N, C-alpha and C positions, 0 to 999 in steps of 0.2 A: 450392541455391546462393543465398546472400544477395546481393542487388544493392545496392551501396553508392554513395552520393554523398559525397565527402569535400570539405568546404568548408574551404579553408585548407590545401591539401595540401602546400604548400611550407614551412609553418611547422614548429615542433618537433613538435607533436602530430600534424600531418598526415603528416610523414615517418615517424614511428614507427607510425602506423596502417598505412601502406603496408608497413612491415616485417612487421607481423602478417599482412597480406594475402599477402605473399610466402610465408609459412610454410604457407599453406592455399590453394594455387592452384586446387584443385578444389572449394573450398567458398565462395569469394567471387568476385564479379564486380564490377569497378570500372566503374560506369556513367558517373560524372561526377567531374571534378576541377576545383577552382577555386584560383586564386592571383592575387596582385596585384603584389607587388614583385619576386619572383625568377622572371622569365619564362623564364630559361635553364633553371632546374630544372624548371619546369612543362612546358616543351617536352620535356625528357628523360622526365618521368613520363608524358606523353601518348604518347610513342613506346613506352615499356615496357608500359603497361597498356591502351592503345588504348581509351579511354573514348568513348562515343557523344556525350557532352556536355562542354563546356568553358566556363569563365567566367574572364576575366582582370580585369574591372573597370577596364581601362586603355585601352580603345579598340582593343586589338589583337584582331582578329577570330580566332575559333577556327579558321576555315578556313585561316589562315596557319600554324597549327601542325600541323593534320592535317585529316582529313575530318570531324572532329567538328563538331557543331552548336554555335554560340556563343550561350549564353543568359545571362540574369541569374542571380544566386544564388537569388533567389526562385523563378524558373521551374524551375531545376534541383531545388530542394528539394521542389517540388510535382509533379515530372514523373512520369507513370504508370509509367515503367520503373524508378524508384527505389523501393527497399523500406525501407532504413535510411539516415538522414542523419546523418553525423558532422559536428558543428558545431565545427570546430577553429580558427575565426577568432578574432581578438582584438577587444575593444572592442564598440561598438554595432553594428558591421557584422554581427554574428551575430543580432541581434534580428529583423529582417525575415525572413530565411530560416528561422529557427526557427518563427516563427508560420506562415509559408507551409507548412512541412512538417507542422505539427500540423493545420492546417486541411485539408490534403490526406490526412490519416489516416496519415502516415508515422511510424514509430518514430524517435525522436531520441536519438542518443548525444551528450551535451552536454559539451564541454570548455571552453566559453566562460563565464567567471564572470559577465560583465557582463549577459548575457541575463536571468538570474534576479535579479541585484541591481537592475538598472534596472526591470524589469517583471515581477517574480516573480508578483504577483497576477494580472496579465493572462494571462501565459503558462500558469501552472498551471491557471487557471480554464478556459481553452480546451482544454487537454489533458484535463482531467476531463470536460468537456462532451462531448468527442468520443471519449473512451475511448482516448486515445493515451498510450503510455508514454514518459517521459523517463528515459533511462538515464544516470546520472552517470559521467563519465570522470575527473574530479578524483580523485586518490588518496584524499583524505580522505572524500569523499562515497561513493566506491566502497566504501571500508572500512565505512562505516556501513550502506550498502545490503546488503553481504554479511552483516554482523552481524545485521541485522534479518530476514533470510530465515527464515521459520518462526516469527517472533515476532509478537505482537499490539501494535498501536500503544499501546493503553491500558497496557501493561506497561513503557513507556519512562519511566525516571526522569530521565535526562539524556543528552545527547550530549556527548562530549568530543573535540574536534578537537585533533590534535597538530600542533605547529609545530617545524620544525628550529631556529628562531631566526635563520636566515639567517647571513651571514658576520660579523655584528657583535654577536652576543648577549652578548659579554663586554666590549664597549667602553663607556667612559663617555660621558656627554653631550658633554663637551668633545672627546673623540676623534671622536664621530659628526659633529660640526660640520665636520670636515675631510675627510670621506669623499669619494672621487672616483667618477665613474661606472665607471671600470675596476675599482675595488675592489668596488663594489656588484654588478657583473655576475659576480663569482666566487662562485657559490653552492657551499657545501661538500659537498652531497650530491646535488643534482638538476641535470639538464641541461634547461633550459627556455628559452622565448622571452624576449626582452629585457624586455618590460613586466612579465610575471609575476615575473621574477627581481628586478626592482627592488621590486615590491610585496612580495615575500618578505623582502627586506632591511629594509623599513620595517614589516613585519607588517600592512600594509594588506590583503594577500591573506587573512589570517585573519579580519579583520573582514568582508570580502566573503563568505568561506566560511560565517560565521555566518548571513548573510542567505540564502545558497544553501540551507543545511541547513534553515532554517526553512521555505522553500517546498517543498523536495523531500520532507521527512519530516513536515511539519505539527507541529513541536515549537516551543513558545513560546521567544522569545529568552532569557528568564531561565533556561531549562533547557539552554542550549547554552554550553559553556565551552571555553576554550583553555588548553592546557598545553604548555610547551616540552619537546620530546623530541629532542635534537640528533642522535641516531643515525638518525632517519627510518626505523626498522624497524616500529614500531607506527604505523599510518597513521591510526587514530582508534579510538574506543571507544564502546560503548553501555552505560550502567548501567541496570539494571532495578529495578523497585520492590521486589524481594526482596533487593536489595543485591548481587546478582551482576553481573559486568561481562564483556562480550565485547569482544575486540580482534581486529583483522585485522592480521597481520604478514606482511611480505615484504621482500626487499631493495629498495632504492629504484630502481625501474625503471618508467617510465610505460607500458611495453608490457604490463605485467600488467593494470592496470585497463582499458587500451584493449581488450585481448583479451577480458577478461571481459564488457565491454559488447557487443562484436561477437558473441560466442558465446552470450550469455545466451539461455535459462536453463541452458545446459550449460557444463561446464568441459572444455576440450580441452588435451591436451598439445601444446605448440607452440613458439613462439618463445622463451618465457621458460624457460630450463633451469637457471639458477643456483639453488642451494639454500643455505639458511642453515646455518652452522656455529655452533650455539648456544654450544659450549664456547669458540670463538674470540671470539664477541661478548662473552661474559662477563657483562655486566649491562646493564640499561636504566636510564637516568637521566631524571628529570623535574624541572622547576622552574617556578615561577610566572612569568608575564609581568610585566616591569617597565614599567608604563604611563607612567612619567616619561620613560624612554628611548625607548619605542616608543608614542607617543601615537596613532598611526594606528589601532590596534586600538580604543582608546576612542572616537575620532572616528567610526569606522565603526559601532560598536555604538549610539552616540547617534543617528546618522542612521537606523539600522534601527528603533530604538524610536519615533522620530518618524513614520516610515513615509511614505506618500503619495509625493510626488516627491523627498523628501530622498535616498533611495538613488540615484536617477538622477543627482542633482547630485553626490553623492559620487563616482560612477563617472567622470563627465565631468571634474570638477575634478581628480581624481587622474590621469586620462590626460594632461591638459595639464601638470600639475605634473611628472609623470615625463618628459615630452618636454622640458620646460624644464631639468630636472636633467641629463638626458643631453646637452643642448646646452650645459651648463655656465653657464646663465643664472641658476640658483638653486642653493643648497646642499642637501645631503641633508636636513637638519632642516627646510628651508623647504618640503619637500613636504607634510608634515602641516600646517604653519602656513597654507599657501595654501589647502589643501582646507578647513580649519576656517573660514578667513575667508570663503570663498565660501558655505559652508553657513550661516554666521551671517547673511549678507545675503539668503538665499533666503526668499521667501514661499511656503511649501509649499501644495500642493493635496492634500487628503485624497481617497482613493478616485479616483485620477486615471484618465482615459482614456488610450489609447495616444498620442493627440495631445498631451495634457498632459505625458506623459513625454518625448516627443520635444522639445517646447518647452522643458521644464526642462533637458534635455541641452544644447540649443543655447545657452540663456541661460548655463548654467554654464561652457561652453567659452569663450564670449566674455568673460565676467566674469573667468575665470581668466587668460586671455591679457592682458586689460587690467590685471589687478591685481598682476602680479608685479613 
């Protein structure tokens, strides 16, 4: 029985992780749950799964929810009763707990993009030093991970990340200027959290996924590409040096990559029972990304290539820009403009320490809030 800590259990990935757990009541034990905003749901989850450990990050003591001990997310991630830590939080909140889990020798199932974008070099170096596995939950990185099983790293020619294109892949720049938050939150194929849904609409998420893929799989940035595949059936591909390509396909449902990370190295028949009807699907379509309409992909790649503290600034500025857009203080196209403006003002630190990364994050947030 695997003993799980689910950080961010009330968010989209956290809730779907618990769906997978429900399908295997005799094979998973929920040791810890954490949530911050939706305390009503967290209380319900605590009643159902009866974890020993709880964190709210809001000053509400765990004892008021149950008999569970109330600890910080870092303490939970490193707790001796925890075996696998699911990092399903959003933003920089996942960085400290991820490092705490790695340093305590825990396997990490990672759904938080910002952890590797902000501090990929630090996080992966610690994991390598301590022999800790980081298992990707993002559908794209899970797809690459699955395609690479049994393969040699030296045989990789390139990684090809697929993107749905979001809800606006056919809109003109003029039309994009008038996009509302409500429109941007209507993703055509995926049910996701608010932040990642907006990032999917701007394609900032694909830029961040390039950075994640670089750190997860050790492939140079210039051999990681993005292609639009609006059906969201092919979740990513790996091309090998002999010219052959592997792809991982499934219906768009995050429970599949979540279950794969939880059950690895095995595959279990469980919560995901839908099967594809290839005759009904008919065909797969691909198209290149238009960087004039979706500049966030270019902006993210440029930050990745500069390296150092630039990716941390990218993350922080984007988080603030998305908040401002959702609050209707800036327009949809202003998200990329604001992020690029903050990156241009940044004086980067190469080979940064964790303290340098945190300082860059703080500076970028303050600059973005002051600069809109």
